[in-house]
Legacy VTK file of the C-alpha trace (Angstrom):
# vtk DataFile Version 3.0
C-alpha trace
ASCII
DATASET POLYDATA
POINTS 237 float
-5.188 7.692 21.889
-6.990 6.451 18.817
-9.795 8.487 17.327
-13.184 6.853 16.989
-14.504 7.066 13.436
-18.204 7.102 12.715
-20.250 6.421 9.614
-21.323 10.078 9.555
-17.687 11.066 8.989
-17.834 9.410 5.584
-21.281 10.514 4.414
-20.088 14.116 4.001
-17.158 13.268 1.737
-16.609 12.384 -1.890
-15.469 8.830 -2.439
-11.834 7.902 -2.934
-10.450 4.436 -3.552
-7.290 3.592 -1.659
-5.110 0.686 -2.706
-4.414 -0.774 0.717
-1.853 -3.568 0.803
-1.638 -3.514 4.586
1.860 -2.002 4.760
3.026 1.287 6.256
2.906 3.271 3.030
-0.637 2.321 2.088
-1.833 2.700 5.693
-0.485 6.242 5.966
-1.897 7.022 2.529
-5.262 5.849 3.853
-4.920 8.218 6.805
-4.106 11.086 4.445
-7.085 10.365 2.197
-9.357 10.052 5.226
-8.971 13.767 5.971
-10.981 14.778 2.916
-12.619 11.737 1.366
-14.955 8.887 2.115
-12.751 5.805 2.126
-13.337 2.910 -0.248
-10.587 0.354 0.331
-9.248 -2.055 -2.262
-6.975 -5.000 -1.481
-5.701 -7.319 -4.193
-4.350 -10.800 -3.642
-1.885 -11.641 -6.418
-0.652 -14.807 -4.706
2.303 -13.081 -3.052
4.155 -14.948 -0.286
2.430 -13.199 2.637
-0.976 -12.717 0.995
-3.035 -14.016 3.934
-1.177 -11.874 6.461
-1.510 -8.785 4.290
-5.224 -9.435 3.934
-5.511 -9.637 7.719
-3.801 -6.245 8.013
-6.157 -4.849 5.374
-9.262 -6.013 7.207
-8.033 -4.706 10.567
-7.159 -1.292 9.138
-10.559 -1.165 7.391
-12.231 -1.918 10.715
-10.179 0.772 12.421
-11.480 3.377 9.985
-15.005 1.885 10.025
-14.984 1.531 6.242
-18.250 0.370 4.722
-17.146 -0.038 1.123
-14.276 -2.421 0.461
-13.162 -5.084 -1.960
-10.627 -7.625 -0.812
-10.159 -11.378 -1.296
-12.522 -11.607 -4.266
-9.819 -9.916 -6.334
-7.294 -12.707 -6.815
-5.161 -12.062 -9.864
-3.394 -15.397 -10.037
-1.812 -14.616 -13.376
0.931 -12.478 -11.756
2.067 -15.579 -9.877
1.877 -17.676 -13.052
3.885 -15.068 -14.962
6.487 -15.053 -12.175
9.671 -13.026 -12.403
9.544 -11.869 -8.770
10.621 -13.412 -5.485
7.289 -12.252 -4.038
5.382 -14.638 -6.288
7.995 -17.247 -7.284
9.264 -19.310 -4.344
12.203 -20.590 -6.374
13.657 -17.093 -6.065
15.126 -15.988 -2.739
13.845 -12.816 -1.071
16.937 -10.578 -0.684
18.139 -9.554 2.779
20.056 -6.556 1.509
19.240 -3.719 -0.848
20.480 -4.364 -4.363
21.760 -2.049 -7.049
19.144 -1.466 -9.710
15.744 -3.125 -9.625
15.520 -5.877 -6.949
13.961 -9.250 -7.626
11.041 -8.328 -5.329
9.733 -6.175 -8.184
6.561 -7.751 -9.572
6.549 -6.882 -13.296
4.120 -4.027 -14.006
2.179 -4.764 -10.814
0.976 -1.223 -10.144
-0.534 -0.982 -13.612
-2.509 -4.184 -12.963
-3.710 -2.910 -9.590
-4.656 0.514 -10.925
-6.675 -0.987 -13.772
-8.886 -2.747 -11.235
-9.123 0.400 -9.109
-10.177 2.495 -12.116
-12.920 0.020 -13.042
-14.305 0.094 -9.502
-13.987 3.884 -9.325
-16.105 4.344 -12.452
-18.727 2.008 -11.044
-19.053 3.711 -7.642
-18.348 7.236 -8.938
-15.179 7.760 -6.915
-13.214 10.891 -7.765
-9.748 9.821 -6.640
-7.563 6.751 -6.464
-4.861 6.914 -3.800
-1.773 4.726 -3.945
1.107 4.718 -1.443
3.880 4.555 -4.000
7.300 6.007 -3.132
9.827 7.010 -5.756
12.885 8.056 -3.794
13.362 6.242 -0.504
12.053 2.808 -1.348
13.125 0.015 -3.675
13.595 1.555 -7.106
10.598 -0.091 -8.748
9.974 1.454 -12.201
6.195 1.559 -11.679
6.635 3.759 -8.593
7.945 6.745 -10.566
6.129 10.052 -10.982
6.355 9.789 -14.769
4.480 6.476 -14.648
1.549 7.927 -12.693
1.382 11.015 -14.933
1.159 8.741 -17.949
-1.472 6.565 -16.269
-3.597 9.621 -15.480
-3.513 10.430 -19.188
-4.655 6.893 -19.958
-7.551 7.277 -17.511
-8.549 10.556 -19.126
-8.929 8.977 -22.552
-10.165 5.562 -21.449
-13.009 6.404 -19.063
-16.331 8.206 -19.228
-15.936 11.900 -20.055
-17.604 12.980 -16.821
-15.560 10.749 -14.491
-12.698 13.258 -13.903
-10.869 10.466 -12.092
-7.325 11.170 -10.897
-4.624 9.042 -9.269
-3.125 10.672 -6.154
0.346 9.777 -4.824
0.624 11.856 -1.629
3.844 10.268 -0.280
5.623 9.794 -3.600
8.506 12.123 -2.718
8.674 11.507 1.026
11.286 9.408 2.752
10.157 6.327 4.652
11.003 8.032 7.948
8.838 11.010 6.971
5.980 8.641 6.187
6.282 7.102 9.666
6.153 10.585 11.213
3.090 11.486 9.150
1.482 8.257 10.302
1.951 9.160 13.972
0.722 12.708 13.330
-2.468 11.397 11.711
-2.963 8.647 14.287
-2.657 5.935 11.658
-2.792 2.372 13.067
0.811 1.457 12.281
0.621 -1.404 14.773
-1.824 -3.138 12.414
0.457 -2.938 9.376
2.577 -5.697 7.866
5.772 -5.259 5.836
7.701 -8.534 6.001
8.225 -10.253 2.641
9.044 -13.667 4.118
6.994 -14.440 7.238
3.330 -14.270 8.146
3.598 -14.888 11.900
6.420 -12.715 13.249
8.337 -10.316 11.017
11.764 -11.726 10.139
13.623 -8.441 10.608
16.187 -9.312 7.925
14.436 -9.143 4.536
14.824 -5.944 2.529
11.322 -4.742 3.420
11.829 -5.316 7.159
15.173 -3.522 7.025
13.617 -0.510 5.310
10.862 -0.447 7.920
13.236 -0.711 10.895
15.477 1.998 9.432
12.481 4.299 8.926
11.246 3.958 12.516
14.750 4.557 13.855
15.237 7.677 11.751
11.774 8.939 12.681
12.593 8.506 16.397
9.892 5.945 17.161
9.845 2.308 18.235
8.115 0.013 15.799
4.981 -1.385 17.503
5.256 -4.813 15.860
7.549 -7.625 17.142
10.478 -9.129 15.231
12.147 -12.540 15.351
15.525 -10.932 15.982
16.365 -8.397 18.720
16.062 -4.813 17.495
17.910 -1.991 19.221
15.715 1.087 19.017
LINES 1 238
237 0 1 2 3 4 5 6 7 8 9 10 11 12 13 14 15 16 17 18 19 20 21 22 23 24 25 26 27 28 29 30 31 32 33 34 35 36 37 38 39 40 41 42 43 44 45 46 47 48 49 50 51 52 53 54 55 56 57 58 59 60 61 62 63 64 65 66 67 68 69 70 71 72 73 74 75 76 77 78 79 80 81 82 83 84 85 86 87 88 89 90 91 92 93 94 95 96 97 98 99 100 101 102 103 104 105 106 107 108 109 110 111 112 113 114 115 116 117 118 119 120 121 122 123 124 125 126 127 128 129 130 131 132 133 134 135 136 137 138 139 140 141 142 143 144 145 146 147 148 149 150 151 152 153 154 155 156 157 158 159 160 161 162 163 164 165 166 167 168 169 170 171 172 173 174 175 176 177 178 179 180 181 182 183 184 185 186 187 188 189 190 191 192 193 194 195 196 197 198 199 200 201 202 203 204 205 206 207 208 209 210 211 212 213 214 215 216 217 218 219 220 221 222 223 224 225 226 227 228 229 230 231 232 233 234 235 236
């Protein structure tokens, strides 16, 4: 049974910005942050294939947690699409259906740095103490901007590039978890996984065959749960 969240829950907490894409990882990260912080949710449209569907997931998750402070569609960083280099922003590139060796073409060049820059600017403005991001280093896709060393370096950049009293820190609570462990944490924290979206190709019903769908299906299977969202292909749980 879902917990009802009230505005009073947030008034007693320091603010934390959560980069919420609408996927499992960012949703569970939101649930983790919600235990100790007042949620301020940030969603960034960089003209990815399923941008509208991800924004829908963001808004529904924000409503679930009764979040009062959020930034969403107004942040449209079109330049990542113009730069290209990723199948998520360039439709001339095919989204892979299998995991590749090395960095897959779904990697958006230096995306996390772009997203974190926006989050840091907002954090300084609203006096948030933390920025949470649902990056995963081990059991994900091998993106270079999802590594621990990247976030350590970015925290150093924040230290020297923000107001001296900001004491702002990036938190990566699921960085070293497996995807299956993240699913389990989500169920433990009553995160609304049924509202999340992971598919890289479709915005109506998840395809079930793209690399992101396959990682999601595998995670639910290994965690011992049935995924609450439907797929275009039959899935044996």
